[in-house]
C-alpha positions as CSV (number, residue, x, y, z in Angstrom):
1,M,0.0,0.0,0.0
2,T,1.6,3.3,-1.1
3,R,1.2,6.3,1.1
4,T,0.9,9.6,-0.5
5,K,1.7,12.8,1.4
6,L,-1.2,15.1,1.7
7,T,-0.8,18.6,0.4
8,D,-1.5,21.6,2.6
9,K,-4.6,22.3,0.6
10,Q,-5.9,18.8,1.3
11,K,-5.1,19.2,5.0
12,K,-7.0,22.5,5.1
13,K,-10.0,20.9,3.4
14,I,-9.9,18.1,6.0
15,I,-9.8,20.6,8.8
16,A,-12.6,22.7,7.2
17,D,-14.8,19.5,6.7
18,Y,-14.2,18.4,10.3
19,M,-15.1,21.9,11.5
20,E,-18.3,21.7,9.5
21,N,-19.5,18.2,10.6
22,G,-17.4,17.5,13.8
23,N,-17.1,13.8,12.9
24,Y,-13.8,12.0,12.1
25,R,-15.4,9.2,10.1
26,E,-17.6,11.5,8.0
27,T,-14.6,13.7,7.3
28,A,-12.5,10.7,6.3
29,R,-15.2,9.4,4.0
30,I,-15.6,12.8,2.3
31,N,-11.8,13.1,1.7
32,S,-11.1,9.4,0.9
33,V,-8.5,9.1,3.7
34,A,-8.2,7.0,6.8
35,V,-10.0,8.0,10.0
36,D,-6.6,8.0,11.8
37,T,-5.3,10.4,9.2
38,V,-8.1,12.8,10.0
39,R,-7.7,12.4,13.7
40,R,-3.9,13.1,13.5
41,I,-4.4,16.2,11.4
42,I,-7.1,17.5,13.7
43,L,-5.1,16.8,16.8
44,K,-2.1,18.6,15.4
45,S,-4.2,21.6,14.4
46,K,-5.9,21.7,17.8
47,D,-2.5,22.7,19.2
48,N,-3.0,25.8,17.1
49,K,-5.1,28.2,19.1
50,D,-6.7,29.6,15.9
51,F,-8.2,26.2,15.2
52,V,-9.9,26.1,18.6
53,K,-11.2,29.7,18.2
54,K,-12.5,29.1,14.7
55,S,-14.0,25.8,15.6
56,T,-15.9,27.4,18.5
57,E,-17.0,30.3,16.4
58,K,-18.2,28.0,13.7
59,K,-20.3,25.9,16.2
60,E,-21.8,29.1,17.6
61,E,-22.6,30.4,14.1
62,N,-24.2,27.1,13.2
63,T,-26.3,27.1,16.4
64,K,-27.4,30.7,15.7
65,D,-28.3,29.8,12.1
66,I,-30.4,26.8,13.2
67,L,-32.2,28.8,15.9
68,E,-32.9,31.6,13.5
69,Y,-34.4,29.1,11.0
70,M,-36.4,27.4,13.7
71,D,-37.8,30.8,14.8
72,N,-38.8,31.6,11.2
73,I,-40.8,28.4,10.9
74,A,-42.1,28.3,14.4
75,E,-45.8,29.1,13.5
76,K,-45.8,26.3,10.8
77,Q,-44.3,23.9,13.4
78,K,-47.0,24.8,15.9
79,K,-49.7,24.1,13.4
80,I,-48.2,20.8,12.4
81,I,-47.8,19.8,16.1
82,D,-51.4,20.8,16.9
83,L,-52.8,18.9,13.9
84,S,-50.6,15.8,14.8
85,L,-51.8,15.9,18.4
86,E,-55.4,16.2,17.3
87,V,-55.0,13.2,15.0
88,L,-53.3,11.2,17.8
89,E,-56.1,12.1,20.2
90,Q,-58.7,11.0,17.7
91,K,-56.9,7.7,17.0
92,L,-56.5,7.0,20.7
93,S,-60.2,7.8,21.3
94,N,-61.5,5.7,18.4
95,P,-59.0,2.9,17.7
96,D,-59.6,1.0,14.5
97,L,-57.9,-1.9,12.6
98,F,-55.4,0.6,11.1
99,T,-54.3,2.2,14.4
100,N,-51.0,0.9,15.6
101,I,-50.3,2.1,19.1
102,R,-46.6,1.7,18.5
103,D,-46.8,4.3,15.6
104,V,-48.8,6.7,17.8
105,A,-46.2,6.4,20.5
106,I,-43.3,7.0,18.0
107,V,-45.0,10.2,16.7
108,Y,-45.7,11.5,20.2
109,G,-42.1,10.6,21.3
110,T,-40.6,12.4,18.3
111,I,-42.7,15.5,18.9
112,F,-41.7,15.6,22.5
113,D,-38.1,14.9,21.8
114,K,-37.8,17.7,19.2
115,S,-39.5,20.2,21.5
116,L,-37.0,19.4,24.2
117,K,-34.1,19.7,21.7
118,Y,-35.4,23.1,20.7
119,K,-35.6,24.3,24.3
120,E,-32.0,23.0,24.8
121,M,-30.8,25.0,21.8
122,K,-32.6,28.1,23.1
123,L,-30.8,27.7,26.5
124,R,-27.5,27.3,24.6
125,E,-28.2,30.5,22.7
126,E,-28.9,32.4,26.0
127,E,-25.7,30.9,27.5
128,L,-23.7,32.1,24.5
129,K,-25.2,35.6,24.8
130,Y,-24.4,35.7,28.5
131,K,-20.8,34.4,27.8
132,N,-20.3,37.0,25.2
133,T,-21.7,39.8,27.4
134,T,-19.6,38.6,30.3
135,T,-16.5,38.6,28.1
136,Q,-17.3,42.1,26.8
137,E,-17.9,43.4,30.4
138,T,-14.6,41.9,31.5
139,L,-12.8,43.6,28.6
140,D,-14.5,46.9,29.4
141,K,-13.3,46.6,33.1
142,L,-9.8,45.8,31.9
143,D,-9.9,48.9,29.7
144,D,-11.0,51.0,32.6
145,L,-8.2,49.6,34.8
146,L,-5.6,50.3,32.1
147,E,-6.9,53.8,31.7
148,A,-6.8,54.4,35.5
149,Q,-3.2,53.1,35.6
150,K,-2.3,55.3,32.7
151,N,-3.8,58.3,34.4
152,A,-2.1,57.5,37.7
153,Y,1.2,57.1,35.9
154,M,0.8,60.4,34.1
155,D,0.0,62.3,37.4
C-alpha cells in the first residue's frame, strides 16, 4: 500500500470539513482518507489556538443559524404539532384496525423529543449571549483599569 503525502490544501480541506461536521469518520469518507489520518491532522491543528477559536466560532454560528431558521418556521411547526396531536387524540379515542399504538407512541415521542431539543438549543443561545456579554464586560473593566493606571502614571 503506497502512502501519498497530503498537500497543505488537502489538510486544510480536511480541517474545514471536520469543523463543519465534527465527525472523524464522516470527514475521512468525504476526503477518501483513513480515520486515523483525519484524527492526526485535527489533533495537530488543535494545538493551534486559531483552530480552537475558529471551531468554537463555527459551532456558535451554526447554532445561531439553526435557531434563526427554527424561529422563522415556528408558526408552521406549531400548526403541524397541533394537527398531529389532534389526530393522535382521535386515533386513541377511536381505535380501528389501522391504528397501531406503536406508531402513535413514536410520533408523540418524536414531537416531545424535538420540543426538548429546541428548548435545549434556546438555552444554549442564551448561554452564548451571556458568555459574550460577560467577556465584553470583562474587557471593558480591563480597559477602565488600564486607563486608570495610565492616568495614575501620568500624574
